[in-house]
C-alpha positions in Angstrom: 208.4 92.0 -80.8 206.4 94.5 -78.7 209.3 96.8 -78.1 210.6 96.4 -81.7 207.1 97.3 -83.2 206.6 100.2 -80.7 209.9 101.7 -81.6 209.2 101.7 -85.3 205.8 103.2 -84.9 207.3 105.9 -82.6 209.8 106.7 -85.2 207.1 107.1 -87.8 204.8 109.2 -85.7 207.4 111.5 -84.3 208.7 112.7 -87.6 205.8 114.7 -88.7 206.1 116.9 -85.7 209.3 118.4 -87.1 207.9 118.9 -90.6 209.1 122.3 -92.1 209.6 123.0 -95.7 213.0 124.5 -94.9 214.3 121.3 -93.4 216.0 119.6 -96.4 217.0 116.5 -94.6 213.6 115.7 -93.4 212.1 112.6 -95.0 208.5 113.8 -95.5 209.6 117.4 -96.6 212.2 115.9 -99.0 209.8 113.6 -100.7 207.1 116.2 -100.7 209.4 118.6 -102.5 210.7 115.9 -105.0 207.2 114.9 -106.0 206.2 118.6 -106.3 209.1 119.1 -108.7 208.0 116.2 -110.9 204.3 117.1 -110.8 203.5 120.8 -110.3 199.9 120.2 -109.5 201.1 118.4 -106.4 202.2 121.5 -104.9 198.7 122.4 -104.0 198.4 119.4 -101.6 198.7 120.0 -97.9 202.0 118.7 -96.4 199.9 117.4 -93.4 197.7 115.3 -95.6 200.7 113.9 -97.6 202.5 112.9 -94.3 199.5 111.3 -92.9 199.0 109.1 -96.0 202.7 108.2 -96.1 202.9 107.4 -92.4 199.9 105.1 -92.6 201.2 103.4 -95.8 204.8 103.0 -94.2 203.2 101.4 -91.1 201.1 99.0 -93.2 203.9 98.0 -95.5 206.1 97.4 -92.4 203.6 94.8 -91.2 203.2 93.3 -94.6 207.0 92.9 -95.0 207.3 91.4 -91.6 204.5 88.9 -92.4 206.3 88.1 -95.6 209.5 87.5 -93.9 208.2 85.5 -91.0 206.1 83.2 -93.2 202.5 82.2 -92.9 203.4 79.4 -90.3 204.3 82.2 -87.6 200.9 83.8 -87.4 201.3 84.7 -83.7 204.2 87.1 -84.5 202.3 88.9 -87.2 199.2 89.1 -85.2 201.3 90.5 -82.3 202.6 93.1 -84.8 199.1 94.2 -85.9 197.8 94.2 -82.2 200.8 96.3 -80.9 200.6 98.8 -83.7 196.8 99.1 -83.1 197.3 99.6 -79.3 200.1 102.1 -79.9 198.0 104.3 -82.3 195.1 104.2 -80.1 197.2 105.2 -77.1 198.6 108.2 -79.2 195.1 109.2 -80.3 195.9 108.2 -83.9 192.9 106.1 -84.6 192.6 107.8 -88.1 196.0 106.4 -89.1 194.8 102.8 -88.1 191.8 103.4 -90.2 193.8 104.6 -93.2 196.1 101.6 -92.8 193.1 99.3 -93.2 192.3 100.9 -96.5 196.0 100.1 -97.7 195.6 96.6 -96.2 192.5 95.9 -98.2 193.9 97.4 -101.5 196.7 94.9 -101.4 194.5 92.0 -100.8 192.4 93.2 -103.7 195.5 93.4 -105.8 196.3 89.7 -104.8 192.7 88.6 -105.9 192.7 90.5 -109.2 196.2 89.1 -110.3 195.3 85.5 -109.9 193.5 83.4 -112.7 191.5 81.4 -110.2 189.5 84.0 -108.4 186.7 81.6 -107.4 189.1 79.1 -105.9 191.1 81.9 -104.1 187.8 83.3 -102.7 186.8 79.9 -101.3 190.2 79.6 -99.8 190.2 83.0 -98.1 186.8 82.3 -96.6 188.0 79.1 -95.2 191.1 80.7 -94.0 189.2 83.5 -92.2 187.0 81.1 -90.5 190.0 79.0 -89.4 191.8 82.1 -88.1 188.8 83.5 -86.2 188.3 80.3 -84.5 192.0 79.9 -83.6 192.4 83.5 -82.5 189.1 84.5 -80.7 188.4 88.2 -79.7 189.5 87.2 -76.2 193.0 86.9 -77.5 193.3 89.2 -80.5 191.2 92.1 -81.7 189.2 90.7 -84.6 190.1 93.5 -87.0 193.7 92.5 -86.5 192.8 88.9 -87.5 191.0 90.1 -90.6 193.9 92.3 -91.7 196.3 89.4 -91.2 194.1 87.2 -93.5 194.1 90.0 -96.1 197.9 89.6 -96.2 197.6 85.9 -97.3 199.5 85.1 -100.4 200.3 88.7 -101.3 204.1 88.3 -102.0 203.8 87.5 -105.6 201.4 90.5 -106.4 203.8 92.7 -104.5 206.8 91.5 -106.4 205.1 91.9 -109.8 204.3 95.5 -108.9 200.5 95.0 -109.1 200.0 95.8 -105.4 201.8 99.3 -105.9 199.5 100.0 -108.8 196.4 99.3 -106.6 197.8 101.5 -103.9 198.2 104.4 -106.1 194.8 104.0 -107.5 193.3 104.4 -104.1 191.1 107.5 -103.6 193.1 108.9 -100.9 196.2 108.7 -103.0 194.5 109.8 -106.2 193.4 113.0 -104.4 196.9 113.9 -103.8 198.1 113.6 -107.4 196.9 115.0 -110.9 195.1 112.8 -113.2 198.2 112.6 -115.5 200.3 111.5 -112.7 198.0 108.6 -111.7 197.7 107.6 -115.4 201.4 107.4 -115.6 201.6 105.0 -112.6 198.7 102.9 -114.0 200.5 102.6 -117.3 203.7 101.2 -115.6 204.5 97.6 -116.5 206.7 95.5 -114.3 208.9 92.6 -115.3 208.0 89.5 -113.3 210.9 88.5 -111.1 211.8 85.0 -110.1 210.4 84.3 -106.6 213.1 83.3 -103.9 211.7 81.5 -100.8 212.0 83.5 -97.7 213.6 81.6 -95.0 
């Protein structure tokens, strides 16, 4: 798990070093150009700012997908992913990316809360869950911010499949600042069909 996570993180961080508008096959430059074609106001955005947000988002979504795939019963693996990612970013002097990831982590948790019809019950459940996790995984074993971010991923699969998590991510101030008001409004108006959930083995 350690080597796997470090390899993924390294692949994300090393890409921006080669960013050049004339490199058509570069992921960030290609996406940047495509968005600029769709929304001309986006062309005023700095490429570095765009890349930084996308890298942080990709790292957080990687961890979210891994947590969904592993299931809630394998907490140690997800906590290891979070700890390794945090250590890797700090070793590379990328504390800012870790901080931005936290913003996306909380946005997805907020989406899960807003899409439930029983918010009070969910709130009580999350408080109980956090207390249990912090007791089971003390600071001597796992950085507590990693435990908190893991708790934020609880029961987020449905809101992700429904598309609500995506809308919340796009409404974040860091993302809103990249796009025009019209573009953000278009995303906010998107409606997703609710898919049938298939248990992850």
